[in-house]
C-alpha positions as CSV (number, residue, x, y, z in Angstrom):
1,M,125.9,148.3,140.8
2,A,122.6,149.2,141.3
3,K,121.2,148.6,137.8
4,N,122.7,145.0,138.1
5,I,121.1,144.1,141.2
6,I,117.7,145.8,139.7
7,F,117.9,143.6,136.8
8,S,118.5,140.5,138.4
9,L,115.4,141.1,140.5
10,I,113.1,142.2,137.8
11,F,114.5,139.3,135.8
12,S,113.8,136.8,138.8
13,V,110.0,138.1,139.0
14,I,109.6,137.9,135.4
15,S,111.0,134.4,135.3
16,V,108.8,133.1,138.2
17,G,105.6,135.3,136.8
18,I,105.5,133.6,133.3
19,A,106.2,129.9,135.2
20,F,103.3,131.0,137.7
21,L,101.0,132.2,134.6
22,I,101.6,128.9,132.6
23,Y,100.4,126.9,136.0
24,I,97.4,129.1,136.5
25,I,96.4,128.5,132.8
26,V,97.1,124.7,132.8
27,R,96.0,123.7,136.1
28,K,91.9,123.8,135.8
29,Y,92.4,121.3,132.8
30,L,95.3,119.0,134.4
31,K,93.2,119.0,137.7
32,D,90.0,117.7,135.2
33,I,91.6,115.2,133.4
34,L,93.2,114.0,136.6
35,D,89.9,113.7,138.6
36,H,88.4,112.0,135.8
37,I,91.3,109.1,135.3
38,I,92.7,108.7,138.8
39,K,89.5,109.4,140.7
40,I,91.5,110.0,144.0
41,P,91.7,113.6,145.4
42,S,94.8,113.3,147.0
43,A,96.9,112.0,144.0
44,T,95.2,115.1,141.9
45,V,96.5,117.6,144.5
46,F,100.0,115.8,144.3
47,Y,100.5,115.9,140.8
48,S,99.2,119.3,140.6
49,R,101.7,120.6,143.2
50,I,104.6,118.4,141.0
51,F,103.2,120.4,138.4
52,F,103.5,123.6,140.1
53,F,107.0,123.0,141.5
54,S,108.5,121.7,137.8
55,L,107.5,124.9,136.5
56,I,108.7,127.4,139.1
57,F,111.8,125.7,140.5
58,P,113.6,125.5,137.1
59,A,112.5,129.3,136.3
60,L,113.8,130.3,139.7
61,G,116.8,128.6,139.2
62,K,117.9,129.7,135.6
63,A,116.8,133.3,136.9
64,L,119.2,133.1,140.2
65,N,121.9,131.7,137.7
66,T,121.7,134.3,135.4
67,S,124.4,137.6,135.8
68,F,123.6,140.8,134.9
69,K,127.0,142.1,135.5
70,M,128.0,144.8,132.6
71,E,130.3,147.7,132.7
72,E,129.7,150.9,134.7
73,N,128.5,153.0,132.0
74,T,126.4,150.9,130.3
75,A,123.1,152.3,129.0
76,T,119.7,151.1,130.5
77,M,118.7,149.5,127.2
78,E,121.9,147.1,127.2
79,Y,120.4,145.6,130.4
80,V,116.8,145.5,128.4
81,W,118.3,143.4,125.9
82,K,120.0,141.3,127.9
83,L,117.2,140.7,130.1
84,I,115.3,139.4,127.1
85,R,117.9,137.4,125.8
86,E,118.2,135.8,129.2
87,L,114.4,135.3,129.0
88,D,114.5,133.0,126.2
89,D,116.6,130.5,128.1
90,V,114.0,130.6,130.9
91,L,111.4,129.9,128.3
92,I,113.2,127.2,127.0
93,V,113.7,125.6,130.8
94,I,110.1,125.6,131.5
95,G,109.2,124.3,128.1
96,V,111.7,121.2,128.6
97,F,110.4,120.6,132.0
98,A,106.6,121.2,131.0
99,F,107.2,118.8,128.3
100,I,108.7,116.2,130.7
101,F,105.8,116.5,132.8
102,L,103.2,116.1,130.3
103,M,105.1,112.8,129.1
104,Y,105.1,111.3,132.7
105,I,101.4,112.3,133.1
106,T,100.5,110.5,129.5
107,V,102.3,107.3,130.8
108,L,100.5,107.5,134.1
109,I,97.2,107.8,131.9
110,A,97.7,105.3,129.8
111,A,98.6,102.8,132.1
112,L,95.6,103.4,134.2
113,R,93.6,103.2,131.3
114,Y,95.0,99.9,130.4
115,K,94.3,98.6,133.9
116,K,90.4,99.1,133.5
């Protein structure tokens, strides 16, 4: 029972950590391109926050929806393998939501460039 809880918490922390790491890496470039195209500081903050939430919430949702229920005498390494298998799903969810956000920003930038 304790291993289930421990690995669920570890999985949640790793999932949110990966999403946060992606956000930290992309944040500066996203801010630069939005400042260059939109030229409204509050819009840049808004879209940066939307990007943050579109990475964190799906990762957290997938992490909280994952169950580590296994038999009592299951070895710790089995939990590690399950964690890695489930981490694959989290990365897919983060990738899908990042792709959707990228398409949204691309359409926004194309529309704003067309107006000029």
